[in-house]
NUNUKE-311855 format. One record per residue (C-alpha): y, z, x; residue number from 0. Coordinates in nm, 4 decimals. Each point is the difference from the previous one (the first is absolute). Layout:
N
          v          w          u   num
          Y          Z          X   NUM
...
END
This chain:
145
          v          w          u   num
    12.5687     5.1640     5.5115     0
     0.0054     0.3405    -0.1662     1
     0.2539     0.1333     0.2486     2
     0.2287    -0.3010     0.0045     3
    -0.0309    -0.1143    -0.3600     4
     0.2773     0.2248    -0.1293     5
     0.2288    -0.1002     0.2868     6
    -0.0614    -0.3698    -0.0733     7
     0.0878     0.0569    -0.3656     8
     0.3227     0.1795     0.0976     9
     0.0948    -0.2760     0.2453    10
    -0.0694    -0.2701    -0.2589    11
     0.2004     0.1835    -0.2653    12
     0.2860     0.0588     0.2437    13
     0.0051    -0.3669     0.0931    14
     0.0066    -0.1097    -0.3634    15
     0.2658     0.2571    -0.0845    16
     0.2175    -0.1070     0.2937    17
    -0.0277    -0.3656    -0.1007    18
     0.0823     0.0844    -0.3608    19
     0.3052     0.2039     0.0978    20
     0.1508    -0.2729     0.2166    21
    -0.0785    -0.2700    -0.2545    22
     0.1526     0.1638    -0.3068    23
     0.2677     0.2274     0.1449    24
     0.2650    -0.1547     0.2274    25
    -0.0108     0.1776     0.3340    26
     0.3767     0.0217     0.0437    27
     0.0449     0.1757    -0.3366    28
    -0.2440     0.2794     0.0876    29
     0.0620     0.0317     0.3730    30
     0.3471    -0.1323     0.0826    31
    -0.0419     0.1095     0.3632    32
    -0.3112    -0.2164     0.0275    33
     0.1961    -0.3235    -0.0028    34
     0.0421     0.0132     0.3798    35
    -0.2841     0.0137     0.2510    36
     0.1132     0.3423     0.1212    37
     0.0136     0.1254    -0.3582    38
    -0.3536    -0.1230    -0.0577    39
    -0.1223     0.1827     0.3114    40
     0.1671     0.3243    -0.1095    41
    -0.1481    -0.0408    -0.3500    42
    -0.3487    -0.0657     0.1388    43
     0.0208     0.3014     0.2292    44
     0.1182     0.2325    -0.2786    45
    -0.2468    -0.1279    -0.2611    46
    -0.2904     0.0350     0.2439    47
     0.1010     0.3587     0.0709    48
    -0.0107     0.0729    -0.3722    49
    -0.3427    -0.1647    -0.0301    50
    -0.1216     0.2066     0.2991    51
     0.1109     0.3219    -0.1684    52
    -0.1834    -0.1031    -0.3184    53
    -0.3223    -0.1217     0.1649    54
    -0.0263     0.2183     0.3071    55
    -0.2234    -0.2326     0.1994    56
     0.1699    -0.2270     0.2531    57
    -0.2681    -0.2692    -0.0391    58
     0.0309    -0.0050    -0.3789    59
     0.3789     0.0049     0.0296    60
     0.0191    -0.3003     0.2332    61
    -0.2517    -0.1969    -0.2060    62
     0.1693     0.0795    -0.3308    63
     0.3586    -0.0315     0.1212    64
    -0.0681    -0.3352     0.1646    65
    -0.1560    -0.1391    -0.3152    66
     0.2674     0.1480    -0.2254    67
     0.2985    -0.0955     0.2152    68
    -0.1078    -0.3429     0.1303    69
     0.1490    -0.1784    -0.3023    70
     0.3265     0.1902     0.0580    71
     0.0098    -0.1260     0.3592    72
    -0.0733    -0.3531    -0.1146    73
     0.2550     0.0067    -0.2836    74
     0.2703     0.1349     0.2310    75
    -0.0832    -0.2486     0.2754    76
    -0.0296     0.2771     0.2583    77
    -0.1704    -0.0634     0.3352    78
    -0.3671     0.0983    -0.0128    79
    -0.0463     0.1740     0.3351    80
     0.2822     0.2566    -0.0379    81
    -0.1143     0.0557    -0.3598    82
    -0.3494     0.0923     0.1187    83
     0.1443     0.2397     0.2574    84
     0.2262     0.1592    -0.2629    85
    -0.3030     0.0594    -0.2248    86
    -0.2027     0.1457     0.2890    87
     0.2844     0.2290     0.1075    88
     0.0458     0.1167    -0.3583    89
    -0.3589     0.1231    -0.0043    90
     0.0540     0.2384     0.2942    91
     0.0568     0.3143    -0.2081    92
    -0.2553     0.2726     0.0669    93
    -0.0245     0.2325    -0.2981    94
    -0.2681     0.2363    -0.1315    95
    -0.1214    -0.2858    -0.2224    96
    -0.1092    -0.1912     0.3106    97
    -0.3394     0.0645     0.1594    98
     0.1571    -0.0376     0.3449    99
     0.2155     0.3047    -0.0777   100
    -0.3082     0.2163    -0.0438   101
    -0.1639    -0.1298     0.3172   102
     0.3023     0.0821     0.2127   103
     0.0725     0.3192    -0.1929   104
    -0.3446     0.1448     0.0607   105
    -0.0007    -0.0822     0.3735   106
     0.3472    -0.0042     0.1499   107
     0.1877     0.2211    -0.2449   108
    -0.2661     0.2511    -0.1029   109
     0.2095     0.2971     0.1091   110
     0.3069    -0.0965    -0.2077   111
     0.0733     0.0765    -0.3629   112
     0.0006    -0.2813    -0.2562   113
     0.3780    -0.0400    -0.0176   114
     0.0330    -0.0382     0.3783   115
    -0.2889    -0.2473     0.0115   116
     0.1554    -0.2160    -0.2738   117
     0.3420     0.0061     0.1672   118
    -0.1495    -0.0845     0.3398   119
    -0.2246    -0.2833    -0.1151   120
     0.2235    -0.1485    -0.2696   121
     0.3109     0.0389     0.2131   122
    -0.1558    -0.1576     0.3066   123
    -0.1509    -0.2902    -0.1907   124
     0.3207    -0.0498    -0.1979   125
     0.2024    -0.0063     0.3203   126
    -0.2380    -0.2586     0.1479   127
     0.0313    -0.2130    -0.3136   128
     0.3806     0.0140    -0.0062   129
     0.0361    -0.0756     0.3721   130
    -0.2489    -0.2859    -0.0292   131
     0.1811    -0.1362    -0.3035   132
     0.3380     0.0183     0.1746   133
    -0.1517    -0.1873     0.2952   134
    -0.1369    -0.2592    -0.2441   135
     0.3422    -0.0443    -0.1621   136
     0.1623    -0.0307     0.3439   137
    -0.2469    -0.2652     0.1129   138
     0.0425    -0.1833    -0.3302   139
     0.3789     0.0063     0.0387   140
    -0.0362    -0.1437     0.3499   141
    -0.1997    -0.2896    -0.1384   142
    -0.3536     0.1047     0.0902   143
    -0.1871    -0.0801    -0.3206   144
END
C-alpha cells in the first residue's frame, strides 16, 4: 500500500477533476475539435503525451490519463476502444524522466552521448506512436471501432 497509495490518490483526483471539468465546462467550448470522434482521438492522444512528459512513468501516465480523460470520452460520445488505444499510444514517449529510458540508456546506448541517446530513444518511440496513431485513425475511418 505504501508504494501504490500515492498513485491511487492521483488516479482518484484525476478522475474527480475530469468529471468536474466535463460537468461544469462545455466540451465544445474548450475543445472545438473534440466534437467529432476523430477530434476526440486526436485530443486524447495529445493530452496523454503531455501527461507523459509531466509524469515520466508510462504506468502512471496510462492510469492517470484514463481516469482524467474518461469523462471527456463519455461527454463527447466517442467510441471506447479507439479512445483506449489513443491514450496508450500517447504514452509511448521515452524521455529521461522515464525509468525505461535509463534501463535502455545504460545497456544499449552506453557508448553514446546524452543528446544522441535522447534523440534515438525519443525519436524512435515518437515515430512508433505517430505511426500507430495514424493506423488507429485509418482503422477508425474505415469503420473498425
